[in-house]
PyMOL Python script that loads the backbone (N, CA, C, O; Angstrom):
from pymol import cmd

cmd.read_pdbstr("""\
ATOM      1  N   MET A   1     332.593 -28.564  72.256  1.00  0.00           N
ATOM      2  CA  MET A   1     334.531 -28.940  72.560  1.00  0.00           C
ATOM      3  C   MET A   1     333.145 -29.435  73.714  1.00  0.00           C
ATOM      4  O   MET A   1     331.987 -29.073  73.926  1.00  0.00           O
ATOM      5  N   ARG A   2     334.045 -30.398  74.209  1.00  0.00           N
ATOM      6  CA  ARG A   2     334.393 -30.813  75.307  1.00  0.00           C
ATOM      7  C   ARG A   2     335.186 -30.291  76.792  1.00  0.00           C
ATOM      8  O   ARG A   2     336.360 -29.920  76.769  1.00  0.00           O
ATOM      9  N   SER A   3     334.563 -30.315  77.761  1.00  0.00           N
ATOM     10  CA  SER A   3     335.193 -29.199  79.050  1.00  0.00           C
ATOM     11  C   SER A   3     336.012 -30.878  79.954  1.00  0.00           C
ATOM     12  O   SER A   3     335.711 -32.053  80.162  1.00  0.00           O
ATOM     13  N   ILE A   4     337.472 -29.635  80.287  1.00  0.00           N
ATOM     14  CA  ILE A   4     337.822 -30.536  80.889  1.00  0.00           C
ATOM     15  C   ILE A   4     337.833 -31.794  82.078  1.00  0.00           C
ATOM     16  O   ILE A   4     338.450 -32.817  82.373  1.00  0.00           O
ATOM     17  N   SER A   5     336.562 -30.846  82.577  1.00  0.00           N
ATOM     18  CA  SER A   5     335.525 -32.161  83.635  1.00  0.00           C
ATOM     19  C   SER A   5     334.761 -33.166  83.233  1.00  0.00           C
ATOM     20  O   SER A   5     334.526 -34.238  83.791  1.00  0.00           O
ATOM     21  N   ASP A   6     334.227 -32.547  81.768  1.00  0.00           N
ATOM     22  CA  ASP A   6     333.799 -33.792  81.190  1.00  0.00           C
ATOM     23  C   ASP A   6     334.903 -35.374  80.836  1.00  0.00           C
ATOM     24  O   ASP A   6     334.640 -36.550  81.088  1.00  0.00           O
ATOM     25  N   LEU A   7     336.312 -34.689  80.090  1.00  0.00           N
ATOM     26  CA  LEU A   7     337.342 -35.428  79.938  1.00  0.00           C
ATOM     27  C   LEU A   7     337.558 -36.242  81.374  1.00  0.00           C
ATOM     28  O   LEU A   7     337.930 -37.397  81.580  1.00  0.00           O
ATOM     29  N   LYS A   8     337.293 -35.507  81.998  1.00  0.00           N
ATOM     30  CA  LYS A   8     338.369 -36.334  83.184  1.00  0.00           C
ATOM     31  C   LYS A   8     337.155 -37.051  83.713  1.00  0.00           C
ATOM     32  O   LYS A   8     337.487 -37.971  84.461  1.00  0.00           O
ATOM     33  N   THR A   9     335.617 -36.901  83.535  1.00  0.00           N
ATOM     34  CA  THR A   9     334.751 -38.100  84.371  1.00  0.00           C
ATOM     35  C   THR A   9     334.512 -39.601  83.350  1.00  0.00           C
ATOM     36  O   THR A   9     334.067 -40.748  83.407  1.00  0.00           O
ATOM     37  N   LYS A  10     335.118 -38.697  82.500  1.00  0.00           N
ATOM     38  CA  LYS A  10     334.996 -39.807  81.323  1.00  0.00           C
ATOM     39  C   LYS A  10     336.574 -41.128  81.457  1.00  0.00           C
ATOM     40  O   LYS A  10     336.678 -42.344  81.299  1.00  0.00           O
ATOM     41  N   GLN A  11     337.331 -40.239  81.747  1.00  0.00           N
ATOM     42  CA  GLN A  11     338.525 -40.933  82.249  1.00  0.00           C
ATOM     43  C   GLN A  11     338.429 -42.052  83.045  1.00  0.00           C
ATOM     44  O   GLN A  11     338.566 -43.216  82.671  1.00  0.00           O
ATOM     45  N   ILE A  12     338.047 -41.432  84.802  1.00  0.00           N
ATOM     46  CA  ILE A  12     337.535 -41.853  85.605  1.00  0.00           C
ATOM     47  C   ILE A  12     336.097 -43.074  85.539  1.00  0.00           C
ATOM     48  O   ILE A  12     335.548 -43.633  86.488  1.00  0.00           O
ATOM     49  N   VAL A  13     335.983 -43.117  84.971  1.00  0.00           N
ATOM     50  CA  VAL A  13     334.681 -43.908  84.654  1.00  0.00           C
ATOM     51  C   VAL A  13     335.798 -45.271  83.917  1.00  0.00           C
ATOM     52  O   VAL A  13     336.275 -46.345  84.282  1.00  0.00           O
ATOM     53  N   SER A  14     335.800 -44.583  82.963  1.00  0.00           N
ATOM     54  CA  SER A  14     336.640 -45.876  82.451  1.00  0.00           C
ATOM     55  C   SER A  14     337.427 -46.812  82.822  1.00  0.00           C
ATOM     56  O   SER A  14     337.121 -47.998  82.692  1.00  0.00           O
ATOM     57  N   ASN A  15     338.723 -46.347  83.413  1.00  0.00           N
ATOM     58  CA  ASN A  15     339.000 -46.132  84.920  1.00  0.00           C
ATOM     59  C   ASN A  15     338.645 -47.486  85.618  1.00  0.00           C
ATOM     60  O   ASN A  15     339.338 -48.502  85.658  1.00  0.00           O
ATOM     61  N   ILE A  16     337.156 -47.227  86.270  1.00  0.00           N
ATOM     62  CA  ILE A  16     337.082 -48.064  87.272  1.00  0.00           C
ATOM     63  C   ILE A  16     336.030 -48.837  85.917  1.00  0.00           C
ATOM     64  O   ILE A  16     336.240 -47.743  85.393  1.00  0.00           O
ATOM     65  N   ARG A  17     335.512 -49.299  85.320  1.00  0.00           N
ATOM     66  CA  ARG A  17     335.600 -50.442  84.554  1.00  0.00           C
ATOM     67  C   ARG A  17     336.657 -51.630  84.186  1.00  0.00           C
ATOM     68  O   ARG A  17     336.585 -52.769  84.647  1.00  0.00           O
ATOM     69  N   LYS A  18     337.562 -51.206  83.355  1.00  0.00           N
ATOM     70  CA  LYS A  18     339.310 -51.187  83.109  1.00  0.00           C
ATOM     71  C   LYS A  18     339.409 -52.452  84.446  1.00  0.00           C
ATOM     72  O   LYS A  18     339.765 -53.630  84.433  1.00  0.00           O
ATOM     73  N   ILE A  19     338.900 -51.525  85.547  1.00  0.00           N
ATOM     74  CA  ILE A  19     340.474 -52.537  87.327  1.00  0.00           C
ATOM     75  C   ILE A  19     338.891 -52.957  87.254  1.00  0.00           C
ATOM     76  O   ILE A  19     338.559 -53.041  88.437  1.00  0.00           O
ATOM     77  N   ARG A  20     337.877 -53.228  86.525  1.00  0.00           N
ATOM     78  CA  ARG A  20     336.849 -54.078  86.968  1.00  0.00           C
ATOM     79  C   ARG A  20     336.710 -55.780  86.469  1.00  0.00           C
ATOM     80  O   ARG A  20     336.747 -56.871  87.037  1.00  0.00           O
ATOM     81  N   GLU A  21     336.544 -55.308  85.159  1.00  0.00           N
ATOM     82  CA  GLU A  21     337.025 -56.694  84.471  1.00  0.00           C
ATOM     83  C   GLU A  21     338.475 -56.810  84.410  1.00  0.00           C
ATOM     84  O   GLU A  21     338.915 -57.393  83.420  1.00  0.00           O
ATOM     85  N   PHE A  22     339.545 -56.246  85.515  1.00  0.00           N
ATOM     86  CA  PHE A  22     341.008 -57.447  85.738  1.00  0.00           C
ATOM     87  C   PHE A  22     340.669 -57.959  87.199  1.00  0.00           C
ATOM     88  O   PHE A  22     341.129 -58.763  88.009  1.00  0.00           O
ATOM     89  N   ARG A  23     339.652 -57.092  87.104  1.00  0.00           N
ATOM     90  CA  ARG A  23     339.294 -58.132  88.853  1.00  0.00           C
ATOM     91  C   ARG A  23     338.843 -59.275  88.466  1.00  0.00           C
ATOM     92  O   ARG A  23     338.902 -60.319  89.116  1.00  0.00           O
ATOM     93  N   ASN A  24     338.294 -59.101  87.210  1.00  0.00           N
ATOM     94  CA  ASN A  24     336.959 -60.121  86.636  1.00  0.00           C
ATOM     95  C   ASN A  24     335.760 -60.090  87.764  1.00  0.00           C
ATOM     96  O   ASN A  24     335.217 -61.004  88.383  1.00  0.00           O
ATOM     97  N   TYR A  25     335.592 -58.816  87.774  1.00  0.00           N
ATOM     98  CA  TYR A  25     334.175 -58.997  88.719  1.00  0.00           C
ATOM     99  C   TYR A  25     332.848 -58.368  87.951  1.00  0.00           C
ATOM    100  O   TYR A  25     333.003 -57.202  87.590  1.00  0.00           O
ATOM    101  N   THR A  26     331.777 -58.871  87.698  1.00  0.00           N
ATOM    102  CA  THR A  26     330.405 -58.489  86.940  1.00  0.00           C
ATOM    103  C   THR A  26     330.587 -56.874  87.548  1.00  0.00           C
ATOM    104  O   THR A  26     331.478 -56.439  88.278  1.00  0.00           O
ATOM    105  N   GLN A  27     329.363 -56.144  86.943  1.00  0.00           N
ATOM    106  CA  GLN A  27     328.142 -54.867  86.898  1.00  0.00           C
ATOM    107  C   GLN A  27     328.228 -55.041  88.308  1.00  0.00           C
ATOM    108  O   GLN A  27     328.792 -54.512  89.265  1.00  0.00           O
ATOM    109  N   ASP A  28     326.790 -56.795  87.865  1.00  0.00           N
ATOM    110  CA  ASP A  28     325.680 -56.881  88.877  1.00  0.00           C
ATOM    111  C   ASP A  28     326.261 -57.393  89.938  1.00  0.00           C
ATOM    112  O   ASP A  28     325.405 -57.999  90.584  1.00  0.00           O
ATOM    113  N   TYR A  29     327.738 -57.473  90.652  1.00  0.00           N
ATOM    114  CA  TYR A  29     328.334 -57.898  92.113  1.00  0.00           C
ATOM    115  C   TYR A  29     328.633 -55.884  92.139  1.00  0.00           C
ATOM    116  O   TYR A  29     328.186 -55.417  93.186  1.00  0.00           O
ATOM    117  N   LEU A  30     329.062 -55.149  91.504  1.00  0.00           N
ATOM    118  CA  LEU A  30     329.084 -53.988  92.080  1.00  0.00           C
ATOM    119  C   LEU A  30     327.867 -54.005  92.237  1.00  0.00           C
ATOM    120  O   LEU A  30     327.217 -54.453  93.182  1.00  0.00           O
ATOM    121  N   ALA A  31     327.424 -53.348  90.991  1.00  0.00           N
ATOM    122  CA  ALA A  31     325.727 -53.105  91.368  1.00  0.00           C
ATOM    123  C   ALA A  31     324.853 -53.312  93.403  1.00  0.00           C
ATOM    124  O   ALA A  31     324.318 -52.519  94.179  1.00  0.00           O
ATOM    125  N   ALA A  32     325.216 -54.970  93.447  1.00  0.00           N
ATOM    126  CA  ALA A  32     324.966 -55.461  94.736  1.00  0.00           C
ATOM    127  C   ALA A  32     325.979 -55.512  95.738  1.00  0.00           C
ATOM    128  O   ALA A  32     325.635 -56.139  96.740  1.00  0.00           O
ATOM    129  N   LYS A  33     327.696 -54.799  95.764  1.00  0.00           N
ATOM    130  CA  LYS A  33     327.749 -54.080  96.569  1.00  0.00           C
ATOM    131  C   LYS A  33     327.900 -52.968  96.170  1.00  0.00           C
ATOM    132  O   LYS A  33     329.083 -52.827  95.860  1.00  0.00           O
ATOM    133  N   LEU A  34     327.163 -51.817  95.955  1.00  0.00           N
ATOM    134  CA  LEU A  34     326.628 -50.551  96.743  1.00  0.00           C
ATOM    135  C   LEU A  34     325.405 -50.488  96.330  1.00  0.00           C
ATOM    136  O   LEU A  34     324.922 -49.356  96.308  1.00  0.00           O
ATOM    137  N   LEU A  35     324.926 -51.118  96.085  1.00  0.00           N
ATOM    138  CA  LEU A  35     323.115 -51.434  96.565  1.00  0.00           C
ATOM    139  C   LEU A  35     322.578 -50.711  95.659  1.00  0.00           C
ATOM    140  O   LEU A  35     322.152 -49.557  95.696  1.00  0.00           O
ATOM    141  N   ILE A  36     322.616 -51.279  95.048  1.00  0.00           N
ATOM    142  CA  ILE A  36     322.145 -49.880  93.772  1.00  0.00           C
ATOM    143  C   ILE A  36     321.728 -51.580  92.572  1.00  0.00           C
ATOM    144  O   ILE A  36     322.367 -52.610  92.786  1.00  0.00           O
ATOM    145  N   SER A  37     320.495 -51.528  91.292  1.00  0.00           N
ATOM    146  CA  SER A  37     320.379 -51.601  90.452  1.00  0.00           C
ATOM    147  C   SER A  37     321.890 -52.368  88.961  1.00  0.00           C
ATOM    148  O   SER A  37     322.976 -51.825  88.761  1.00  0.00           O
ATOM    149  N   GLN A  38     321.562 -53.185  88.501  1.00  0.00           N
ATOM    150  CA  GLN A  38     322.883 -53.057  87.761  1.00  0.00           C
ATOM    151  C   GLN A  38     322.420 -51.838  86.706  1.00  0.00           C
ATOM    152  O   GLN A  38     323.321 -51.000  86.736  1.00  0.00           O
ATOM    153  N   ASN A  39     321.550 -51.495  85.950  1.00  0.00           N
ATOM    154  CA  ASN A  39     321.215 -50.612  84.935  1.00  0.00           C
ATOM    155  C   ASN A  39     321.919 -49.712  85.600  1.00  0.00           C
ATOM    156  O   ASN A  39     323.066 -49.391  85.290  1.00  0.00           O
ATOM    157  N   ALA A  40     320.918 -48.988  87.091  1.00  0.00           N
ATOM    158  CA  ALA A  40     322.481 -48.211  87.178  1.00  0.00           C
ATOM    159  C   ALA A  40     324.090 -47.694  87.417  1.00  0.00           C
ATOM    160  O   ALA A  40     324.611 -46.580  87.376  1.00  0.00           O
ATOM    161  N   TYR A  41     324.727 -49.362  87.747  1.00  0.00           N
ATOM    162  CA  TYR A  41     325.801 -49.260  88.138  1.00  0.00           C
ATOM    163  C   TYR A  41     326.360 -49.034  86.937  1.00  0.00           C
ATOM    164  O   TYR A  41     327.523 -48.660  86.787  1.00  0.00           O
ATOM    165  N   SER A  42     325.121 -49.368  85.550  1.00  0.00           N
ATOM    166  CA  SER A  42     325.786 -49.840  83.743  1.00  0.00           C
ATOM    167  C   SER A  42     325.480 -48.399  83.634  1.00  0.00           C
ATOM    168  O   SER A  42     326.167 -48.463  82.614  1.00  0.00           O
ATOM    169  N   LYS A  43     325.205 -47.460  83.679  1.00  0.00           N
ATOM    170  CA  LYS A  43     325.436 -45.947  83.374  1.00  0.00           C
ATOM    171  C   LYS A  43     325.923 -45.248  84.470  1.00  0.00           C
ATOM    172  O   LYS A  43     325.261 -44.264  84.799  1.00  0.00           O
ATOM    173  N   ILE A  44     326.879 -45.500  85.094  1.00  0.00           N
ATOM    174  CA  ILE A  44     327.924 -44.659  86.260  1.00  0.00           C
ATOM    175  C   ILE A  44     328.976 -45.080  85.612  1.00  0.00           C
ATOM    176  O   ILE A  44     329.862 -44.241  85.454  1.00  0.00           O
ATOM    177  N   GLU A  45     329.184 -46.355  85.095  1.00  0.00           N
ATOM    178  CA  GLU A  45     329.659 -46.787  84.159  1.00  0.00           C
ATOM    179  C   GLU A  45     329.844 -45.835  82.774  1.00  0.00           C
ATOM    180  O   GLU A  45     330.748 -45.013  82.618  1.00  0.00           O
ATOM    181  N   LEU A  46     328.755 -46.148  81.793  1.00  0.00           N
ATOM    182  CA  LEU A  46     329.500 -45.452  80.673  1.00  0.00           C
ATOM    183  C   LEU A  46     328.856 -44.450  80.507  1.00  0.00           C
ATOM    184  O   LEU A  46     328.317 -44.259  79.417  1.00  0.00           O
ATOM    185  N   GLY A  47     328.693 -43.203  81.930  1.00  0.00           N
ATOM    186  CA  GLY A  47     329.249 -41.572  82.385  1.00  0.00           C
ATOM    187  C   GLY A  47     327.688 -41.217  82.038  1.00  0.00           C
ATOM    188  O   GLY A  47     327.690 -40.118  81.484  1.00  0.00           O
ATOM    189  N   TYR A  48     326.546 -41.655  82.136  1.00  0.00           N
ATOM    190  CA  TYR A  48     325.292 -40.869  82.241  1.00  0.00           C
ATOM    191  C   TYR A  48     325.168 -40.585  83.202  1.00  0.00           C
ATOM    192  O   TYR A  48     324.418 -39.646  83.470  1.00  0.00           O
ATOM    193  N   SER A  49     325.749 -41.167  84.024  1.00  0.00           N
ATOM    194  CA  SER A  49     324.912 -41.054  86.829  1.00  0.00           C
ATOM    195  C   SER A  49     326.313 -40.070  86.725  1.00  0.00           C
ATOM    196  O   SER A  49     327.430 -40.118  86.209  1.00  0.00           O
ATOM    197  N   SER A  50     325.629 -39.303  87.424  1.00  0.00           N
ATOM    198  CA  SER A  50     327.268 -37.875  88.140  1.00  0.00           C
ATOM    199  C   SER A  50     326.886 -39.495  89.159  1.00  0.00           C
ATOM    200  O   SER A  50     326.030 -40.300  89.525  1.00  0.00           O
ATOM    201  N   VAL A  51     328.256 -39.104  89.184  1.00  0.00           N
ATOM    202  CA  VAL A  51     329.048 -39.841  90.449  1.00  0.00           C
ATOM    203  C   VAL A  51     329.239 -39.165  91.608  1.00  0.00           C
ATOM    204  O   VAL A  51     330.144 -38.331  91.605  1.00  0.00           O
ATOM    205  N   THR A  52     328.452 -39.360  92.847  1.00  0.00           N
ATOM    206  CA  THR A  52     329.198 -38.550  93.996  1.00  0.00           C
ATOM    207  C   THR A  52     330.609 -38.742  94.583  1.00  0.00           C
ATOM    208  O   THR A  52     331.383 -39.429  93.916  1.00  0.00           O
ATOM    209  N   LEU A  53     330.993 -38.281  95.615  1.00  0.00           N
ATOM    210  CA  LEU A  53     332.290 -38.010  95.978  1.00  0.00           C
ATOM    211  C   LEU A  53     332.277 -39.909  97.428  1.00  0.00           C
ATOM    212  O   LEU A  53     333.136 -40.709  97.798  1.00  0.00           O
ATOM    213  N   ASN A  54     331.300 -39.779  97.602  1.00  0.00           N
ATOM    214  CA  ASN A  54     331.097 -41.377  98.733  1.00  0.00           C
ATOM    215  C   ASN A  54     330.894 -42.197  97.838  1.00  0.00           C
ATOM    216  O   ASN A  54     331.577 -43.210  97.694  1.00  0.00           O
ATOM    217  N   ARG A  55     329.976 -41.890  97.149  1.00  0.00           N
ATOM    218  CA  ARG A  55     330.398 -43.324  95.784  1.00  0.00           C
ATOM    219  C   ARG A  55     331.713 -43.503  95.299  1.00  0.00           C
ATOM    220  O   ARG A  55     332.510 -44.374  95.647  1.00  0.00           O
ATOM    221  N   LEU A  56     331.876 -42.592  94.453  1.00  0.00           N
ATOM    222  CA  LEU A  56     333.087 -43.421  94.260  1.00  0.00           C
ATOM    223  C   LEU A  56     335.116 -43.651  94.937  1.00  0.00           C
ATOM    224  O   LEU A  56     336.293 -43.772  94.596  1.00  0.00           O
ATOM    225  N   ILE A  57     333.540 -43.516  96.785  1.00  0.00           N
ATOM    226  CA  ILE A  57     334.981 -43.587  97.803  1.00  0.00           C
ATOM    227  C   ILE A  57     334.957 -45.116  97.380  1.00  0.00           C
ATOM    228  O   ILE A  57     335.901 -45.741  96.894  1.00  0.00           O
ATOM    229  N   GLU A  58     332.843 -45.905  97.851  1.00  0.00           N
ATOM    230  CA  GLU A  58     332.472 -46.744  97.926  1.00  0.00           C
ATOM    231  C   GLU A  58     332.948 -47.632  96.964  1.00  0.00           C
ATOM    232  O   GLU A  58     333.038 -48.860  96.963  1.00  0.00           O
ATOM    233  N   ILE A  59     333.220 -46.828  96.194  1.00  0.00           N
ATOM    234  CA  ILE A  59     333.675 -48.197  94.594  1.00  0.00           C
ATOM    235  C   ILE A  59     334.967 -48.574  94.550  1.00  0.00           C
ATOM    236  O   ILE A  59     335.467 -49.650  94.224  1.00  0.00           O
ATOM    237  N   THR A  60     335.415 -47.637  94.890  1.00  0.00           N
ATOM    238  CA  THR A  60     337.407 -47.151  95.616  1.00  0.00           C
ATOM    239  C   THR A  60     337.296 -49.041  96.193  1.00  0.00           C
ATOM    240  O   THR A  60     337.669 -50.126  95.748  1.00  0.00           O
ATOM    241  N   GLU A  61     336.792 -48.697  97.019  1.00  0.00           N
ATOM    242  CA  GLU A  61     336.713 -49.532  97.878  1.00  0.00           C
ATOM    243  C   GLU A  61     336.763 -51.097  98.020  1.00  0.00           C
ATOM    244  O   GLU A  61     337.309 -51.752  98.908  1.00  0.00           O
ATOM    245  N   ILE A  62     335.965 -51.594  96.781  1.00  0.00           N
ATOM    246  CA  ILE A  62     334.905 -52.649  96.562  1.00  0.00           C
ATOM    247  C   ILE A  62     336.426 -53.373  95.435  1.00  0.00           C
ATOM    248  O   ILE A  62     336.702 -54.474  94.958  1.00  0.00           O
ATOM    249  N   LEU A  63     337.028 -52.052  95.439  1.00  0.00           N
ATOM    250  CA  LEU A  63     338.289 -52.102  93.195  1.00  0.00           C
ATOM    251  C   LEU A  63     339.389 -52.430  94.388  1.00  0.00           C
ATOM    252  O   LEU A  63     340.014 -53.477  94.217  1.00  0.00           O
ATOM    253  N   GLU A  64     339.708 -51.647  95.599  1.00  0.00           N
ATOM    254  CA  GLU A  64     340.737 -51.987  96.308  1.00  0.00           C
ATOM    255  C   GLU A  64     341.772 -50.974  95.481  1.00  0.00           C
ATOM    256  O   GLU A  64     342.893 -51.461  95.335  1.00  0.00           O
ATOM    257  N   VAL A  65     341.595 -49.747  94.958  1.00  0.00           N
ATOM    258  CA  VAL A  65     342.276 -48.935  95.288  1.00  0.00           C
ATOM    259  C   VAL A  65     342.706 -47.577  95.603  1.00  0.00           C
ATOM    260  O   VAL A  65     341.649 -46.969  95.774  1.00  0.00           O
ATOM    261  N   GLU A  66     343.434 -46.969  95.732  1.00  0.00           N
ATOM    262  CA  GLU A  66     343.193 -45.848  95.815  1.00  0.00           C
ATOM    263  C   GLU A  66     342.856 -44.785  95.208  1.00  0.00           C
ATOM    264  O   GLU A  66     343.449 -44.522  94.162  1.00  0.00           O
ATOM    265  N   LEU A  67     341.384 -43.518  95.902  1.00  0.00           N
ATOM    266  CA  LEU A  67     340.799 -42.484  94.949  1.00  0.00           C
ATOM    267  C   LEU A  67     341.649 -42.179  93.722  1.00  0.00           C
ATOM    268  O   LEU A  67     341.526 -42.202  92.497  1.00  0.00           O
ATOM    269  N   SER A  68     343.303 -41.646  95.367  1.00  0.00           N
ATOM    270  CA  SER A  68     343.728 -40.508  93.960  1.00  0.00           C
ATOM    271  C   SER A  68     344.106 -41.573  93.295  1.00  0.00           C
ATOM    272  O   SER A  68     343.153 -41.571  92.516  1.00  0.00           O
ATOM    273  N   ASP A  69     344.901 -42.736  92.881  1.00  0.00           N
ATOM    274  CA  ASP A  69     345.031 -43.632  91.194  1.00  0.00           C
ATOM    275  C   ASP A  69     343.876 -43.124  90.744  1.00  0.00           C
ATOM    276  O   ASP A  69     343.962 -41.966  90.335  1.00  0.00           O
ATOM    277  N   LEU A  70     342.364 -43.850  90.669  1.00  0.00           N
ATOM    278  CA  LEU A  70     341.710 -43.691  90.368  1.00  0.00           C
ATOM    279  C   LEU A  70     341.066 -42.447  88.969  1.00  0.00           C
ATOM    280  O   LEU A  70     340.356 -42.619  87.978  1.00  0.00           O
ATOM    281  N   ILE A  71     341.753 -41.245  89.555  1.00  0.00           N
ATOM    282  CA  ILE A  71     341.457 -40.261  89.106  1.00  0.00           C
ATOM    283  C   ILE A  71     342.924 -39.615  88.723  1.00  0.00           C
ATOM    284  O   ILE A  71     342.949 -38.516  88.168  1.00  0.00           O
ATOM    285  N   CYS A  72     343.887 -40.167  88.963  1.00  0.00           N
ATOM    286  CA  CYS A  72     344.924 -39.072  89.232  1.00  0.00           C
ATOM    287  C   CYS A  72     345.769 -40.380  87.632  1.00  0.00           C
ATOM    288  O   CYS A  72     346.188 -39.997  86.540  1.00  0.00           O
ATOM    289  N   LEU A  73     345.721 -41.816  88.163  1.00  0.00           N
ATOM    290  CA  LEU A  73     346.146 -42.634  86.664  1.00  0.00           C
ATOM    291  C   LEU A  73     345.593 -42.990  85.350  1.00  0.00           C
ATOM    292  O   LEU A  73     344.654 -42.420  84.794  1.00  0.00           O
ATOM    293  N   ASP A  74     346.191 -43.878  84.957  1.00  0.00           N
ATOM    294  CA  ASP A  74     344.938 -44.471  82.702  1.00  0.00           C
ATOM    295  C   ASP A  74     344.478 -45.511  83.794  1.00  0.00           C
ATOM    296  O   ASP A  74     344.884 -45.771  84.927  1.00  0.00           O
ATOM    297  N   GLY A  75     343.557 -45.957  83.069  1.00  0.00           N
ATOM    298  CA  GLY A  75     343.221 -47.908  84.393  1.00  0.00           C
ATOM    299  C   GLY A  75     344.258 -48.648  83.733  1.00  0.00           C
ATOM    300  O   GLY A  75     344.559 -49.535  84.531  1.00  0.00           O
ATOM    301  N   GLU A  76     345.110 -48.784  82.492  1.00  0.00           N
ATOM    302  CA  GLU A  76     346.216 -49.491  82.493  1.00  0.00           C
ATOM    303  C   GLU A  76     347.897 -49.273  83.344  1.00  0.00           C
ATOM    304  O   GLU A  76     348.945 -49.894  83.520  1.00  0.00           O
ATOM    305  N   GLU A  77     347.460 -48.372  83.570  1.00  0.00           N
ATOM    306  CA  GLU A  77     348.425 -48.061  84.620  1.00  0.00           C
ATOM    307  C   GLU A  77     348.739 -48.113  85.658  1.00  0.00           C
ATOM    308  O   GLU A  77     349.813 -47.816  86.182  1.00  0.00           O
ATOM    309  N   ILE A  78     347.458 -48.653  86.227  1.00  0.00           N
ATOM    310  CA  ILE A  78     346.477 -49.160  87.707  1.00  0.00           C
ATOM    311  C   ILE A  78     347.277 -50.525  87.569  1.00  0.00           C
ATOM    312  O   ILE A  78     348.264 -51.049  88.086  1.00  0.00           O
ATOM    313  N   ILE A  79     346.578 -50.747  86.851  1.00  0.00           N
ATOM    314  CA  ILE A  79     346.818 -52.863  86.415  1.00  0.00           C
ATOM    315  C   ILE A  79     348.945 -52.581  86.122  1.00  0.00           C
ATOM    316  O   ILE A  79     349.963 -53.266  86.231  1.00  0.00           O
ATOM    317  N   MET A  80     348.812 -52.071  85.980  1.00  0.00           N
ATOM    318  CA  MET A  80     350.678 -52.497  85.442  1.00  0.00           C
ATOM    319  C   MET A  80     351.401 -51.952  86.819  1.00  0.00           C
ATOM    320  O   MET A  80     352.569 -52.313  86.967  1.00  0.00           O
ATOM    321  N   LEU A  81     350.565 -50.748  88.299  1.00  0.00           N
ATOM    322  CA  LEU A  81     351.225 -50.942  89.141  1.00  0.00           C
ATOM    323  C   LEU A  81     351.010 -52.148  89.689  1.00  0.00           C
ATOM    324  O   LEU A  81     351.944 -52.598  90.353  1.00  0.00           O
ATOM    325  N   ASN A  82     349.638 -53.058  89.554  1.00  0.00           N
ATOM    326  CA  ASN A  82     349.688 -54.625  90.652  1.00  0.00           C
ATOM    327  C   ASN A  82     350.482 -54.987  90.269  1.00  0.00           C
ATOM    328  O   ASN A  82     351.552 -55.022  90.877  1.00  0.00           O
ATOM    329  N   LEU A  83     350.153 -55.805  88.027  1.00  0.00           N
ATOM    330  CA  LEU A  83     351.289 -56.523  88.483  1.00  0.00           C
ATOM    331  C   LEU A  83     352.690 -56.249  88.127  1.00  0.00           C
ATOM    332  O   LEU A  83     353.059 -56.694  87.040  1.00  0.00           O
ATOM    333  N   SER A  84     353.674 -55.493  88.956  1.00  0.00           N
ATOM    334  CA  SER A  84     354.766 -54.545  89.031  1.00  0.00           C
ATOM    335  C   SER A  84     354.518 -55.061  90.125  1.00  0.00           C
ATOM    336  O   SER A  84     355.478 -54.500  90.653  1.00  0.00           O
ATOM    337  N   GLY A  85     353.947 -55.818  91.213  1.00  0.00           N
ATOM    338  CA  GLY A  85     354.348 -55.914  92.674  1.00  0.00           C
ATOM    339  C   GLY A  85     353.890 -54.952  93.622  1.00  0.00           C
ATOM    340  O   GLY A  85     353.773 -55.434  94.748  1.00  0.00           O
ATOM    341  N   LYS A  86     353.584 -53.703  93.521  1.00  0.00           N
ATOM    342  CA  LYS A  86     353.250 -52.396  94.282  1.00  0.00           C
ATOM    343  C   LYS A  86     351.552 -51.940  95.093  1.00  0.00           C
ATOM    344  O   LYS A  86     350.542 -51.345  94.716  1.00  0.00           O
ATOM    345  N   LYS A  87     351.994 -52.605  96.327  1.00  0.00           N
ATOM    346  CA  LYS A  87     349.873 -52.322  96.122  1.00  0.00           C
ATOM    347  C   LYS A  87     349.575 -51.784  95.693  1.00  0.00           C
ATOM    348  O   LYS A  87     350.507 -51.192  95.147  1.00  0.00           O
ATOM    349  N   LEU A  88     347.858 -51.038  95.174  1.00  0.00           N
ATOM    350  CA  LEU A  88     347.282 -50.787  94.581  1.00  0.00           C
ATOM    351  C   LEU A  88     346.672 -49.564  96.448  1.00  0.00           C
ATOM    352  O   LEU A  88     346.643 -48.375  96.766  1.00  0.00           O
ATOM    353  N   LYS A  89     346.475 -50.345  96.812  1.00  0.00           N
ATOM    354  CA  LYS A  89     346.067 -50.022  98.188  1.00  0.00           C
ATOM    355  C   LYS A  89     346.828 -50.301  99.052  1.00  0.00           C
ATOM    356  O   LYS A  89     347.661 -51.130  98.685  1.00  0.00           O
ATOM    357  N   GLN A  90     346.965 -49.827 100.526  1.00  0.00           N
ATOM    358  CA  GLN A  90     347.905 -50.216 101.561  1.00  0.00           C
ATOM    359  C   GLN A  90     347.159 -51.113 102.138  1.00  0.00           C
ATOM    360  O   GLN A  90     345.939 -51.102 102.302  1.00  0.00           O
ATOM    361  N   GLY A  91     348.449 -52.412 102.645  1.00  0.00           N
ATOM    362  CA  GLY A  91     347.868 -53.204 103.125  1.00  0.00           C
ATOM    363  C   GLY A  91     346.889 -54.576 101.825  1.00  0.00           C
ATOM    364  O   GLY A  91     347.127 -55.756 102.083  1.00  0.00           O
ATOM    365  N   SER A  92     345.937 -54.299 100.622  1.00  0.00           N
ATOM    366  CA  SER A  92     345.955 -55.131 100.154  1.00  0.00           C
ATOM    367  C   SER A  92     346.671 -55.158  98.291  1.00  0.00           C
ATOM    368  O   SER A  92     347.012 -54.120  97.725  1.00  0.00           O
ATOM    369  N   THR A  93     346.728 -56.055  97.868  1.00  0.00           N
ATOM    370  CA  THR A  93     347.274 -55.957  96.465  1.00  0.00           C
ATOM    371  C   THR A  93     345.845 -56.683  95.943  1.00  0.00           C
ATOM    372  O   THR A  93     344.851 -57.042  96.574  1.00  0.00           O
ATOM    373  N   LEU A  94     346.206 -56.745  94.418  1.00  0.00           N
ATOM    374  CA  LEU A  94     344.766 -57.278  93.368  1.00  0.00           C
ATOM    375  C   LEU A  94     345.274 -59.063  93.795  1.00  0.00           C
ATOM    376  O   LEU A  94     344.631 -60.012  93.346  1.00  0.00           O
TER     377      LEU A  94
END
""", "prot")
cmd.dss("prot")
cmd.show_as("cartoon", "prot")
cmd.util.cbc("prot")
cmd.orient("prot")
């Protein structure tokens, strides 16, 4: 049986992937911004690597989303907020 933290991690990395794809960013682009290899970034999205809070903050800054949205909402909900005109991050929209 999966733990709640495993399910939450899966949701967070899924949200990262969905938002990255929505923005038409490649894994290579995010990896370069994070100063890591594409392979290392891919492991983050697949949930094979644990992600520190600092790394999550870096990712939210690149994707221009609030950390709380990334953690609490589903990827589609975050995208729908953008499509409805609501800002994803204070001072910025997709």
